[in-house]
N, C-alpha and C positions, 0 to 999 in steps of 0.2 A: 504494500500500500504506500502510495506516495502522495504528498500534498503538492498541488500545482497551483500556480498563480497565473501563468500564461496559458493561452488556449491554442490547441493544435488544429482546431477547425471552428468554423462559424456555427456549426450545428451544436457543438459542445457549449459554446458561449450562450446560445439561445436556451439550451436546457438548463444551464446554471441560472440564467436570468429568470426563467420561468419559475424555478423552484424558489428562488429568493423572493420573487414577487408574491408567490403564494404565502411565504412566511410573513411578509409585510401585511398582506391582507388579513392574516390571522392574528395580527396584533403586535408583531415585532416592531421595534423602534428602528428608524433609519439610522445608518452609521455616518451619514454626512448631512450637512445642511443643504437643503434644496428648496426651490420655489414650487416644484411640481407636487401635485397631490396624487398622481397616478402611480400605482405600485410598479408597473412595468418600467416606467421612466426612472423612478428612484433606483430600482435594481440595476438598470443599465449604468446610471451615474456612479453607483457604488462599485461596480465592476471596473469602470474606467478609472476610478480613483484608487484601485488596488486594494479595496477593503474586503473583497470576497475571494476566498480560495476554494478549491474543490479537491476532493479526494478521489484518486483513481484506485479502485479496488479490484484487483485481478483474481482474488480468491473468494471463496464463499463465506468466509468469516467476516463478521462486522465488528470493528473495534472503534472506539472513540479516538479520533486523532488529537494530538497535542500540537497546537500551533502557537507561535510567538506573535505577539502584537495584537492589534484590534481586529484582525480579519476573522470572518465567520466561515467555517468549512461547510461546503455543500457536498453531500455524499452522492456519488454516481456509481452505478453498478456496472 
């Protein structure tokens, strides 16, 4: 399992943004100050600011990643 901050494809970036937007709609606080009220736009801005990381998990076990700093990990299977 590795923690990634860069994206290897646009598809992966969209998946991460969608999952983060869902978290925001469920009540999570935004990690950056923004003028937008839309969850999708806030998620995109957080990704562009480097506040969102994702975990590439190649095996079937799920573990909680430890990350340094204020980034939030998004788990991808």
